[in-house]
A tleap script that builds the chain and sets N, CA, C and O, in Angstrom:
source leaprc.protein.ff14SB
mol = sequence {
  NMET THR ARG SER THR PRO THR ARG ARG ARG
  SER PRO ARG LYS THR GLU VAL SER PRO ARG
  THR VAL VAL LEU ALA GLY ILE GLY ALA ALA
  SER LEU GLY ARG LYS GLN ALA ILE ARG SER
  ILE ASP SER LEU ALA GLU LEU PRO ASP THR
  LEU ARG LEU ARG ALA GLU GLN THR ALA ARG
  GLU ALA GLY LYS THR VAL ALA ARG PHE ARG
  LYS GLN ALA LYS ALA ARG LEU ALA PRO VAL
  LYS LYS GLN VAL ALA GLY PHE ALA GLN GLN
  ALA GLN ALA GLU PHE GLU THR ARG PHE ALA
  PRO VAL LEU VAL LYS LEU GLY ALA LYS ALA
  PRO ALA LYS ARG THR ALA ARG LYS ALA THR
  ARG THR ALA ARG PRO ALA ALA LYS ARG THR
  ARG LYS ALA CALA
}
set mol.1.N position { -238.780 113.875 20.787 }
set mol.1.CA position { -238.054 112.779 20.242 }
set mol.1.C position { -237.640 113.060 18.835 }
set mol.1.O position { -238.354 113.660 18.032 }
set mol.2.N position { -236.422 112.583 18.575 }
set mol.2.CA position { -235.927 112.795 17.223 }
set mol.2.C position { -236.297 111.611 16.393 }
set mol.2.O position { -236.440 110.475 16.846 }
set mol.3.N position { -236.433 111.939 15.217 }
set mol.3.CA position { -236.797 110.891 14.292 }
set mol.3.C position { -235.549 110.294 13.707 }
set mol.3.O position { -234.672 111.006 13.218 }
set mol.4.N position { -235.471 108.986 13.757 }
set mol.4.CA position { -234.300 108.345 13.186 }
set mol.4.C position { -234.623 107.879 11.787 }
set mol.4.O position { -235.688 107.331 11.501 }
set mol.5.N position { -233.657 108.122 10.935 }
set mol.5.CA position { -233.845 107.699 9.547 }
set mol.5.C position { -233.006 106.463 9.322 }
set mol.5.O position { -231.874 106.378 9.798 }
set mol.6.N position { -233.520 105.567 8.646 }
set mol.6.CA position { -232.727 104.352 8.369 }
set mol.6.C position { -231.537 104.696 7.474 }
set mol.6.O position { -231.669 105.448 6.508 }
set mol.7.N position { -230.369 104.132 7.810 }
set mol.7.CA position { -229.176 104.401 7.012 }
set mol.7.C position { -229.196 103.508 5.795 }
set mol.7.O position { -229.613 102.350 5.824 }
set mol.8.N position { -228.724 104.110 4.729 }
set mol.8.CA position { -228.684 103.344 3.487 }
set mol.8.C position { -227.390 102.555 3.417 }
set mol.8.O position { -226.307 103.080 3.677 }
set mol.9.N position { -227.515 101.361 3.083 }
set mol.9.CA position { -226.329 100.543 2.890 }
set mol.9.C position { -225.934 100.602 1.434 }
set mol.9.O position { -226.716 100.339 0.521 }
set mol.10.N position { -224.678 100.960 1.270 }
set mol.10.CA position { -224.204 101.039 -0.111 }
set mol.10.C position { -223.677 99.686 -0.530 }
set mol.10.O position { -222.959 99.019 0.215 }
set mol.11.N position { -224.016 99.327 -1.637 }
set mol.11.CA position { -223.478 98.084 -2.182 }
set mol.11.C position { -222.166 98.415 -2.879 }
set mol.11.O position { -222.049 99.463 -3.514 }
set mol.12.N position { -221.173 97.527 -2.765 }
set mol.12.CA position { -219.898 97.827 -3.409 }
set mol.12.C position { -220.079 98.015 -4.916 }
set mol.12.O position { -220.838 97.309 -5.580 }
set mol.13.N position { -219.330 99.016 -5.421 }
set mol.13.CA position { -219.412 99.280 -6.857 }
set mol.13.C position { -218.698 98.194 -7.607 }
set mol.13.O position { -217.609 97.767 -7.223 }
set mol.14.N position { -219.265 97.781 -8.599 }
set mol.14.CA position { -218.638 96.793 -9.445 }
set mol.14.C position { -217.817 97.526 -10.493 }
set mol.14.O position { -218.296 98.432 -11.175 }
set mol.15.N position { -216.532 97.092 -10.598 }
set mol.15.CA position { -215.691 97.720 -11.611 }
set mol.15.C position { -215.871 96.949 -12.908 }
set mol.15.O position { -215.938 95.722 -12.969 }
set mol.16.N position { -215.939 97.737 -13.880 }
set mol.16.CA position { -216.101 97.113 -15.193 }
set mol.16.C position { -214.719 96.833 -15.767 }
set mol.16.O position { -213.823 97.675 -15.713 }
set mol.17.N position { -214.572 95.677 -16.297 }
set mol.17.CA position { -213.320 95.314 -16.928 }
set mol.17.C position { -213.493 95.544 -18.424 }
set mol.17.O position { -214.285 94.901 -19.113 }
set mol.18.N position { -212.702 96.497 -18.869 }
set mol.18.CA position { -212.750 96.794 -20.296 }
set mol.18.C position { -211.341 96.663 -20.844 }
set mol.18.O position { -210.375 96.651 -20.081 }
set mol.19.N position { -211.220 96.568 -22.130 }
set mol.19.CA position { -209.873 96.468 -22.698 }
set mol.19.C position { -208.993 97.663 -22.345 }
set mol.19.O position { -207.781 97.517 -22.191 }
set mol.20.N position { -209.578 98.803 -22.219 }
set mol.20.CA position { -208.823 100.004 -21.886 }
set mol.20.C position { -208.231 99.884 -20.481 }
set mol.20.O position { -207.051 100.184 -20.298 }
set mol.21.N position { -209.014 99.453 -19.477 }
set mol.21.CA position { -208.509 99.322 -18.101 }
set mol.21.C position { -207.446 98.233 -18.008 }
set mol.21.O position { -206.501 98.348 -17.227 }
set mol.22.N position { -207.599 97.188 -18.796 }
set mol.22.CA position { -206.596 96.123 -18.791 }
set mol.22.C position { -205.271 96.647 -19.341 }
set mol.22.O position { -204.214 96.341 -18.790 }
set mol.23.N position { -205.310 97.424 -20.410 }
set mol.23.CA position { -204.098 97.985 -21.006 }
set mol.23.C position { -203.436 98.968 -20.045 }
set mol.23.O position { -202.216 98.949 -19.887 }
set mol.24.N position { -204.229 99.829 -19.402 }
set mol.24.CA position { -203.669 100.794 -18.453 }
set mol.24.C position { -203.063 100.078 -17.238 }
set mol.24.O position { -202.003 100.482 -16.759 }
set mol.25.N position { -203.704 99.042 -16.742 }
set mol.25.CA position { -203.170 98.280 -15.619 }
set mol.25.C position { -201.853 97.607 -16.016 }
set mol.25.O position { -200.924 97.558 -15.208 }
set mol.26.N position { -201.758 97.100 -17.213 }
set mol.26.CA position { -200.526 96.475 -17.706 }
set mol.26.C position { -199.394 97.482 -17.802 }
set mol.26.O position { -198.262 97.194 -17.415 }
set mol.27.N position { -199.704 98.673 -18.323 }
set mol.27.CA position { -198.681 99.724 -18.428 }
set mol.27.C position { -198.203 100.119 -17.035 }
set mol.27.O position { -197.002 100.296 -16.830 }
set mol.28.N position { -199.112 100.262 -16.074 }
set mol.28.CA position { -198.755 100.626 -14.695 }
set mol.28.C position { -197.882 99.543 -14.052 }
set mol.28.O position { -196.906 99.841 -13.364 }
set mol.29.N position { -198.254 98.286 -14.289 }
set mol.29.CA position { -197.474 97.188 -13.715 }
set mol.29.C position { -196.074 97.149 -14.323 }
set mol.29.O position { -195.098 96.902 -13.614 }
set mol.30.N position { -195.967 97.392 -15.638 }
set mol.30.CA position { -194.657 97.384 -16.291 }
set mol.30.C position { -193.797 98.530 -15.772 }
set mol.30.O position { -192.600 98.354 -15.546 }
set mol.31.N position { -194.397 99.704 -15.583 }
set mol.31.CA position { -193.657 100.865 -15.086 }
set mol.31.C position { -193.167 100.608 -13.662 }
set mol.31.O position { -192.013 100.891 -13.340 }
set mol.32.N position { -194.036 100.077 -12.820 }
set mol.32.CA position { -193.657 99.789 -11.444 }
set mol.32.C position { -192.556 98.722 -11.379 }
set mol.32.O position { -191.622 98.833 -10.585 }
set mol.33.N position { -192.674 97.719 -12.199 }
set mol.33.CA position { -191.648 96.673 -12.241 }
set mol.33.C position { -190.304 97.211 -12.698 }
set mol.33.O position { -189.266 96.815 -12.167 }
set mol.34.N position { -190.309 98.112 -13.678 }
set mol.34.CA position { -189.081 98.712 -14.173 }
set mol.34.C position { -188.421 99.549 -13.085 }
set mol.34.O position { -187.205 99.477 -12.906 }
set mol.35.N position { -189.210 100.351 -12.349 }
set mol.35.CA position { -188.649 101.175 -11.272 }
set mol.35.C position { -188.031 100.302 -10.180 }
set mol.35.O position { -186.941 100.600 -9.693 }
set mol.36.N position { -188.718 99.230 -9.796 }
set mol.36.CA position { -188.188 98.348 -8.758 }
set mol.36.C position { -186.921 97.629 -9.235 }
set mol.36.O position { -185.997 97.412 -8.451 }
set mol.37.N position { -186.880 97.261 -10.513 }
set mol.37.CA position { -185.687 96.597 -11.047 }
set mol.37.C position { -184.492 97.545 -11.021 }
set mol.37.O position { -183.381 97.139 -10.679 }
set mol.38.N position { -184.718 98.801 -11.381 }
set mol.38.CA position { -183.633 99.792 -11.368 }
set mol.38.C position { -183.118 99.980 -9.938 }
set mol.38.O position { -181.909 100.040 -9.716 }
set mol.39.N position { -184.042 100.074 -8.964 }
set mol.39.CA position { -183.617 100.232 -7.571 }
set mol.39.C position { -182.822 99.029 -7.082 }
set mol.39.O position { -181.808 99.187 -6.402 }
set mol.40.N position { -183.276 97.835 -7.424 }
set mol.40.CA position { -182.561 96.639 -6.966 }
set mol.40.C position { -181.196 96.521 -7.631 }
set mol.40.O position { -180.243 96.076 -6.992 }
set mol.41.N position { -181.078 96.910 -8.904 }
set mol.41.CA position { -179.775 96.884 -9.578 }
set mol.41.C position { -178.824 97.892 -8.942 }
set mol.41.O position { -177.641 97.602 -8.766 }
set mol.42.N position { -179.329 99.065 -8.598 }
set mol.42.CA position { -178.491 100.067 -7.935 }
set mol.42.C position { -178.026 99.573 -6.565 }
set mol.42.O position { -176.868 99.755 -6.187 }
set mol.43.N position { -178.928 98.957 -5.841 }
set mol.43.CA position { -178.530 98.459 -4.509 }
set mol.43.C position { -177.546 97.304 -4.633 }
set mol.43.O position { -176.659 97.162 -3.792 }
set mol.44.N position { -177.686 96.474 -5.670 }
set mol.44.CA position { -176.730 95.387 -5.883 }
set mol.44.C position { -175.363 95.930 -6.277 }
set mol.44.O position { -174.339 95.345 -5.925 }
set mol.45.N position { -175.337 97.044 -7.005 }
set mol.45.CA position { -174.067 97.643 -7.393 }
set mol.45.C position { -173.343 98.214 -6.170 }
set mol.45.O position { -172.114 98.191 -6.112 }
set mol.46.N position { -174.093 98.719 -5.201 }
set mol.46.CA position { -173.496 99.285 -3.997 }
set mol.46.C position { -173.205 98.215 -2.943 }
set mol.46.O position { -172.451 98.467 -2.003 }
set mol.47.N position { -173.785 97.042 -3.085 }
set mol.47.CA position { -173.670 95.993 -2.080 }
set mol.47.C position { -172.233 95.545 -1.807 }
set mol.47.O position { -171.865 95.428 -0.638 }
set mol.48.N position { -171.400 95.288 -2.824 }
set mol.48.CA position { -170.021 94.867 -2.511 }
set mol.48.C position { -169.242 95.907 -1.714 }
set mol.48.O position { -168.503 95.558 -0.794 }
set mol.49.N position { -169.405 97.189 -2.062 }
set mol.49.CA position { -168.708 98.236 -1.317 }
set mol.49.C position { -169.194 98.296 0.126 }
set mol.49.O position { -168.400 98.436 1.056 }
set mol.50.N position { -170.495 98.189 0.295 }
set mol.50.CA position { -171.063 98.213 1.640 }
set mol.50.C position { -170.580 97.023 2.451 }
set mol.50.O position { -170.212 97.165 3.617 }
set mol.51.N position { -170.583 95.857 1.835 }
set mol.51.CA position { -170.124 94.654 2.532 }
set mol.51.C position { -168.651 94.760 2.896 }
set mol.51.O position { -168.254 94.364 3.991 }
set mol.52.N position { -167.841 95.288 1.991 }
set mol.52.CA position { -166.419 95.438 2.260 }
set mol.52.C position { -166.198 96.390 3.433 }
set mol.52.O position { -165.392 96.108 4.320 }
set mol.53.N position { -166.917 97.524 3.438 }
set mol.53.CA position { -166.777 98.478 4.538 }
set mol.53.C position { -167.201 97.865 5.871 }
set mol.53.O position { -166.544 98.056 6.894 }
set mol.54.N position { -168.308 97.129 5.841 }
set mol.54.CA position { -168.772 96.475 7.073 }
set mol.54.C position { -167.758 95.443 7.557 }
set mol.54.O position { -167.485 95.341 8.753 }
set mol.55.N position { -167.202 94.680 6.616 }
set mol.55.CA position { -166.222 93.656 6.987 }
set mol.55.C position { -164.980 94.294 7.587 }
set mol.55.O position { -164.457 93.797 8.584 }
set mol.56.N position { -164.498 95.384 7.001 }
set mol.56.CA position { -163.328 96.073 7.534 }
set mol.56.C position { -163.595 96.623 8.928 }
set mol.56.O position { -162.749 96.520 9.817 }
set mol.57.N position { -164.772 97.208 9.115 }
set mol.57.CA position { -165.135 97.767 10.410 }
set mol.57.C position { -165.224 96.656 11.465 }
set mol.57.O position { -164.745 96.815 12.588 }
set mol.58.N position { -165.833 95.547 11.095 }
set mol.58.CA position { -165.957 94.428 12.027 }
set mol.58.C position { -164.582 93.854 12.366 }
set mol.58.O position { -164.323 93.496 13.516 }
set mol.59.N position { -163.704 93.767 11.372 }
set mol.59.CA position { -162.352 93.255 11.616 }
set mol.59.C position { -161.585 94.182 12.559 }
set mol.59.O position { -160.863 93.706 13.436 }
set mol.60.N position { -161.732 95.495 12.391 }
set mol.60.CA position { -161.070 96.441 13.284 }
set mol.60.C position { -161.582 96.297 14.716 }
set mol.60.O position { -160.798 96.294 15.665 }
set mol.61.N position { -162.893 96.180 14.863 }
set mol.61.CA position { -163.473 96.033 16.201 }
set mol.61.C position { -163.009 94.728 16.847 }
set mol.61.O position { -162.708 94.691 18.040 }
set mol.62.N position { -162.952 93.659 16.052 }
set mol.62.CA position { -162.496 92.373 16.585 }
set mol.62.C position { -161.027 92.463 16.997 }
set mol.62.O position { -160.644 91.912 18.029 }
set mol.63.N position { -160.210 93.142 16.214 }
set mol.63.CA position { -158.800 93.320 16.559 }
set mol.63.C position { -158.630 94.094 17.858 }
set mol.63.O position { -157.790 93.746 18.688 }
set mol.64.N position { -159.426 95.141 18.032 }
set mol.64.CA position { -159.354 95.918 19.265 }
set mol.64.C position { -159.774 95.070 20.465 }
set mol.64.O position { -159.160 95.137 21.530 }
set mol.65.N position { -160.815 94.280 20.281 }
set mol.65.CA position { -161.296 93.424 21.371 }
set mol.65.C position { -160.246 92.387 21.739 }
set mol.65.O position { -159.995 92.142 22.919 }
set mol.66.N position { -159.636 91.780 20.731 }
set mol.66.CA position { -158.596 90.774 20.991 }
set mol.66.C position { -157.410 91.417 21.698 }
set mol.66.O position { -156.858 90.830 22.629 }
set mol.67.N position { -157.013 92.600 21.279 }
set mol.67.CA position { -155.886 93.285 21.918 }
set mol.67.C position { -156.202 93.602 23.381 }
set mol.67.O position { -155.348 93.460 24.255 }
set mol.68.N position { -157.432 94.030 23.633 }
set mol.68.CA position { -157.825 94.335 25.012 }
set mol.68.C position { -157.817 93.075 25.873 }
set mol.68.O position { -157.335 93.099 27.005 }
set mol.69.N position { -158.352 91.966 25.336 }
set mol.69.CA position { -158.360 90.702 26.083 }
set mol.69.C position { -156.941 90.188 26.313 }
set mol.69.O position { -156.642 89.653 27.380 }
set mol.70.N position { -156.068 90.346 25.322 }
set mol.70.CA position { -154.678 89.900 25.460 }
set mol.70.C position { -153.984 90.689 26.571 }
set mol.70.O position { -153.247 90.123 27.378 }
set mol.71.N position { -154.227 91.995 26.603 }
set mol.71.CA position { -153.621 92.838 27.622 }
set mol.71.C position { -154.115 92.437 29.013 }
set mol.71.O position { -153.330 92.370 29.958 }
set mol.72.N position { -155.416 92.171 29.135 }
set mol.72.CA position { -155.968 91.742 30.423 }
set mol.72.C position { -155.387 90.400 30.846 }
set mol.72.O position { -155.063 90.198 32.016 }
set mol.73.N position { -155.256 89.483 29.891 }
set mol.73.CA position { -154.719 88.155 30.205 }
set mol.73.C position { -153.270 88.262 30.666 }
set mol.73.O position { -152.880 87.602 31.630 }
set mol.74.N position { -152.469 89.083 29.991 }
set mol.74.CA position { -151.076 89.249 30.395 }
set mol.74.C position { -150.986 89.847 31.789 }
set mol.74.O position { -150.146 89.441 32.592 }
set mol.75.N position { -151.852 90.813 32.075 }
set mol.75.CA position { -151.826 91.455 33.390 }
set mol.75.C position { -152.195 90.453 34.488 }
set mol.75.O position { -151.618 90.486 35.575 }
set mol.76.N position { -153.132 89.583 34.215 }
set mol.76.CA position { -153.545 88.604 35.220 }
set mol.76.C position { -152.558 87.447 35.336 }
set mol.76.O position { -152.430 86.851 36.406 }
set mol.77.N position { -151.866 87.127 34.260 }
set mol.77.CA position { -150.957 85.990 34.281 }
set mol.77.C position { -149.563 86.329 34.782 }
set mol.77.O position { -148.816 85.424 35.156 }
set mol.78.N position { -149.193 87.588 34.802 }
set mol.78.CA position { -147.838 87.966 35.215 }
set mol.78.C position { -147.520 87.501 36.643 }
set mol.78.O position { -146.469 86.893 36.847 }
set mol.79.N position { -148.376 87.756 37.636 }
set mol.79.CA position { -148.041 87.277 38.985 }
set mol.79.C position { -148.005 85.751 39.067 }
set mol.79.O position { -147.172 85.177 39.768 }
set mol.80.N position { -148.901 85.116 38.357 }
set mol.80.CA position { -148.941 83.651 38.369 }
set mol.80.C position { -147.680 83.095 37.724 }
set mol.80.O position { -147.139 82.086 38.176 }
set mol.81.N position { -147.219 83.742 36.682 }
set mol.81.CA position { -146.009 83.294 35.994 }
set mol.81.C position { -144.799 83.379 36.923 }
set mol.81.O position { -143.952 82.486 36.925 }
set mol.82.N position { -144.718 84.446 37.706 }
set mol.82.CA position { -143.615 84.596 38.650 }
set mol.82.C position { -143.667 83.503 39.711 }
set mol.82.O position { -142.641 82.928 40.076 }
set mol.83.N position { -144.872 83.222 40.202 }
set mol.83.CA position { -145.011 82.173 41.211 }
set mol.83.C position { -144.609 80.816 40.651 }
set mol.83.O position { -143.927 80.041 41.321 }
set mol.84.N position { -145.025 80.532 39.440 }
set mol.84.CA position { -144.712 79.246 38.812 }
set mol.84.C position { -143.211 79.118 38.593 }
set mol.84.O position { -142.644 78.048 38.815 }
set mol.85.N position { -142.563 80.192 38.161 }
set mol.85.CA position { -141.116 80.141 37.940 }
set mol.85.C position { -140.387 79.857 39.250 }
set mol.85.O position { -139.460 79.047 39.284 }
set mol.86.N position { -140.799 80.516 40.319 }
set mol.86.CA position { -140.175 80.271 41.613 }
set mol.86.C position { -140.414 78.850 42.089 }
set mol.86.O position { -139.505 78.204 42.610 }
set mol.87.N position { -141.627 78.363 41.914 }
set mol.87.CA position { -141.941 76.990 42.312 }
set mol.87.C position { -141.140 75.984 41.495 }
set mol.87.O position { -140.682 74.975 42.030 }
set mol.88.N position { -140.971 76.251 40.212 }
set mol.88.CA position { -140.215 75.341 39.350 }
set mol.88.C position { -138.751 75.284 39.784 }
set mol.88.O position { -138.166 74.201 39.820 }
set mol.89.N position { -138.160 76.409 40.107 }
set mol.89.CA position { -136.770 76.423 40.573 }
set mol.89.C position { -136.632 75.669 41.892 }
set mol.89.O position { -135.684 74.910 42.093 }
set mol.90.N position { -137.589 75.890 42.780 }
set mol.90.CA position { -137.552 75.213 44.065 }
set mol.90.C position { -137.707 73.699 43.877 }
set mol.90.O position { -136.991 72.923 44.509 }
set mol.91.N position { -138.629 73.281 43.019 }
set mol.91.CA position { -138.845 71.860 42.772 }
set mol.91.C position { -137.618 71.225 42.125 }
set mol.91.O position { -137.259 70.097 42.461 }
set mol.92.N position { -136.974 71.931 41.203 }
set mol.92.CA position { -135.778 71.397 40.545 }
set mol.92.C position { -134.638 71.232 41.542 }
set mol.92.O position { -133.937 70.220 41.523 }
set mol.93.N position { -134.450 72.213 42.404 }
set mol.93.CA position { -133.380 72.128 43.403 }
set mol.93.C position { -133.650 70.977 44.368 }
set mol.93.O position { -132.738 70.233 44.728 }
set mol.94.N position { -134.899 70.835 44.782 }
set mol.94.CA position { -135.237 69.748 45.705 }
set mol.94.C position { -135.045 68.386 45.043 }
set mol.94.O position { -134.563 67.445 45.673 }
set mol.95.N position { -135.422 68.289 43.777 }
set mol.95.CA position { -135.247 67.039 43.035 }
set mol.95.C position { -133.767 66.675 42.948 }
set mol.95.O position { -133.373 65.536 43.198 }
set mol.96.N position { -132.965 67.665 42.589 }
set mol.96.CA position { -131.534 67.405 42.438 }
set mol.96.C position { -130.899 66.978 43.759 }
set mol.96.O position { -130.031 66.105 43.770 }
set mol.97.N position { -131.316 67.576 44.860 }
set mol.97.CA position { -130.715 67.196 46.135 }
set mol.97.C position { -131.186 65.819 46.580 }
set mol.97.O position { -130.396 65.056 47.135 }
set mol.98.N position { -132.433 65.485 46.356 }
set mol.98.CA position { -132.948 64.189 46.815 }
set mol.98.C position { -132.507 63.021 45.947 }
set mol.98.O position { -132.225 61.934 46.451 }
set mol.99.N position { -132.449 63.248 44.654 }
set mol.99.CA position { -132.160 62.141 43.746 }
set mol.99.C position { -130.722 62.123 43.242 }
set mol.99.O position { -130.394 61.312 42.376 }
set mol.100.N position { -129.875 62.972 43.745 }
set mol.100.CA position { -128.478 62.990 43.320 }
set mol.100.C position { -127.796 61.651 43.592 }
set mol.100.O position { -127.096 61.154 42.710 }
set mol.101.N position { -127.965 61.044 44.761 }
set mol.101.CA position { -127.303 59.746 44.979 }
set mol.101.C position { -127.807 58.663 44.028 }
set mol.101.O position { -127.026 57.829 43.570 }
set mol.102.N position { -129.085 58.670 43.735 }
set mol.102.CA position { -129.655 57.673 42.820 }
set mol.102.C position { -129.112 57.879 41.417 }
set mol.102.O position { -128.752 56.915 40.740 }
set mol.103.N position { -129.052 59.094 40.987 }
set mol.103.CA position { -128.542 59.382 39.645 }
set mol.103.C position { -127.066 59.020 39.531 }
set mol.103.O position { -126.623 58.566 38.476 }
set mol.104.N position { -126.306 59.213 40.591 }
set mol.104.CA position { -124.889 58.854 40.569 }
set mol.104.C position { -124.748 57.342 40.444 }
set mol.104.O position { -123.917 56.856 39.677 }
set mol.105.N position { -125.561 56.592 41.197 }
set mol.105.CA position { -125.496 55.134 41.127 }
set mol.105.C position { -125.879 54.620 39.744 }
set mol.105.O position { -125.306 53.647 39.254 }
set mol.106.N position { -126.839 55.272 39.128 }
set mol.106.CA position { -127.259 54.862 37.785 }
set mol.106.C position { -126.278 55.324 36.715 }
set mol.106.O position { -126.342 54.854 35.579 }
set mol.107.N position { -125.409 56.198 37.043 }
set mol.107.CA position { -124.415 56.684 36.092 }
set mol.107.C position { -124.935 57.823 35.235 }
set mol.107.O position { -124.299 58.193 34.248 }
set mol.108.N position { -126.074 58.381 35.594 }
set mol.108.CA position { -126.637 59.479 34.818 }
set mol.108.C position { -125.999 60.808 35.175 }
set mol.108.O position { -126.099 61.784 34.431 }
set mol.109.N position { -125.338 60.830 36.332 }
set mol.109.CA position { -124.747 62.083 36.764 }
set mol.109.C position { -123.427 61.776 37.450 }
set mol.109.O position { -123.297 60.772 38.151 }
set mol.110.N position { -122.469 62.631 37.246 }
set mol.110.CA position { -121.163 62.464 37.896 }
set mol.110.C position { -121.312 62.830 39.358 }
set mol.110.O position { -122.102 63.708 39.704 }
set mol.111.N position { -120.552 62.155 40.227 }
set mol.111.CA position { -120.668 62.488 41.651 }
set mol.111.C position { -120.228 63.924 41.896 }
set mol.111.O position { -119.309 64.439 41.258 }
set mol.112.N position { -120.897 64.532 42.816 }
set mol.112.CA position { -120.593 65.931 43.123 }
set mol.112.C position { -119.257 66.008 43.828 }
set mol.112.O position { -118.971 65.213 44.723 }
set mol.113.N position { -118.452 66.953 43.431 }
set mol.113.CA position { -117.145 67.144 44.055 }
set mol.113.C position { -117.343 67.943 45.322 }
set mol.113.O position { -118.031 68.963 45.347 }
set mol.114.N position { -116.718 67.446 46.372 }
set mol.114.CA position { -116.826 68.167 47.631 }
set mol.114.C position { -115.682 69.151 47.710 }
set mol.114.O position { -114.575 68.879 47.244 }
set mol.115.N position { -115.944 70.239 48.275 }
set mol.115.CA position { -114.890 71.237 48.413 }
set mol.115.C position { -113.988 70.822 49.570 }
set mol.115.O position { -114.460 70.353 50.605 }
set mol.116.N position { -112.709 71.000 49.381 }
set mol.116.CA position { -111.737 70.615 50.400 }
set mol.116.C position { -111.800 71.595 51.550 }
set mol.116.O position { -111.842 72.811 51.361 }
set mol.117.N position { -111.807 71.040 52.728 }
set mol.117.CA position { -111.842 71.901 53.903 }
set mol.117.C position { -110.410 72.230 54.316 }
set mol.117.O position { -109.495 71.430 54.120 }
set mol.118.N position { -110.246 73.321 54.843 }
set mol.118.CA position { -108.923 73.702 55.327 }
set mol.118.C position { -108.668 72.950 56.632 }
set mol.118.O position { -109.522 72.897 57.517 }
set mol.119.N position { -107.508 72.387 56.722 }
set mol.119.CA position { -107.159 71.652 57.933 }
set mol.119.C position { -106.533 72.620 58.911 }
set mol.119.O position { -105.315 72.798 58.941 }
set mol.120.N position { -107.333 73.207 59.665 }
set mol.120.CA position { -106.810 74.124 60.678 }
set mol.120.C position { -106.936 73.437 62.022 }
set mol.120.O position { -107.986 72.926 62.411 }
set mol.121.N position { -105.870 73.455 62.669 }
set mol.121.CA position { -105.870 72.821 63.973 }
set mol.121.C position { -105.922 73.932 65.010 }
set mol.121.O position { -105.159 74.897 64.987 }
set mol.122.N position { -106.819 73.746 65.874 }
set mol.122.CA position { -106.914 74.740 66.922 }
set mol.122.C position { -106.187 74.218 68.145 }
set mol.122.O position { -106.250 73.031 68.464 }
set mol.123.N position { -105.538 75.066 68.784 }
set mol.123.CA position { -104.785 74.667 69.982 }
set mol.123.C position { -105.777 74.449 71.104 }
set mol.123.O position { -106.540 75.329 71.503 }
set mol.124.N position { -105.718 73.202 71.593 }
set mol.124.CA position { -106.596 72.904 72.713 }
set mol.124.C position { -105.811 73.111 74.003 }
set mol.124.O position { -104.605 72.871 74.062 }
set mol.125.N position { -106.476 73.531 74.966 }
set mol.125.CA position { -105.756 73.672 76.238 }
set mol.125.C position { -105.415 72.292 76.797 }
set mol.125.O position { -106.170 71.336 76.622 }
set mol.126.N position { -104.316 72.207 77.445 }
set mol.126.CA position { -103.879 70.918 77.997 }
set mol.126.C position { -104.855 70.472 79.056 }
set mol.126.O position { -105.357 71.259 79.859 }
set mol.127.N position { -105.102 69.192 79.027 }
set mol.127.CA position { -106.030 68.638 80.000 }
set mol.127.C position { -105.399 68.631 81.380 }
set mol.127.O position { -104.210 68.338 81.507 }
set mol.128.N position { -106.102 68.921 82.334 }
set mol.128.CA position { -105.583 68.929 83.697 }
set mol.128.C position { -105.634 67.507 84.231 }
set mol.128.O position { -106.613 66.777 84.083 }
set mol.129.N position { -104.549 67.171 84.843 }
set mol.129.CA position { -104.533 65.850 85.463 }
set mol.129.C position { -105.154 65.975 86.828 }
set mol.129.O position { -104.900 66.903 87.596 }
set mol.130.N position { -105.936 65.042 87.072 }
set mol.130.CA position { -106.546 65.048 88.392 }
set mol.130.C position { -105.992 63.900 89.213 }
set mol.130.O position { -105.791 62.800 88.698 }
set mol.131.N position { -105.757 64.143 90.429 }
set mol.131.CA position { -105.268 63.094 91.307 }
set mol.131.C position { -106.456 62.479 92.002 }
set mol.131.O position { -107.452 63.104 92.365 }
set mol.132.N position { -106.244 61.179 92.148 }
set mol.132.CA position { -107.300 60.506 92.846 }
set mol.132.C position { -107.095 60.735 94.324 }
set mol.132.O position { -105.976 60.640 94.829 }
set mol.133.N position { -108.089 61.011 94.960 }
set mol.133.CA position { -107.997 61.226 96.400 }
set mol.133.C position { -107.916 59.896 97.104 }
set mol.133.O position { -108.724 58.999 96.868 }
set mol.134.N position { -106.961 59.783 97.944 }
set mol.134.CA position { -106.741 58.492 98.625 }
set mol.134.C position { -107.572 58.322 99.814 }
set mol.134.O position { -107.492 57.291 100.481 }
savepdb mol mol.pdb
quit
């Protein structure tokens, strides 16, 4: 059997606060604060340029997306537009034919002029007389 030795527990070291450590800590804090201030000022100086570049890039991407969507919309709407145009012409012609007499009576439209027909007489064969059988 091995012999186990009790482990020693170390108590945390107490740091002594002396005027020297306080002065050194103050100098370190001032140096660190100065370095961080310089970094933040440099980043603030670059920030407008970075923001402008990001804004331009985002605007370009948005323009490309809008152009792509516009092209897709035009491609999908072209057949529908043709159908609507044909339907509109058909509806207008039907309206004009159905309501022409009403519009003429109301005086909103002049009566349609009829085209004169040619008076051609066709020669009819003479009718045969039939005798009554007695």
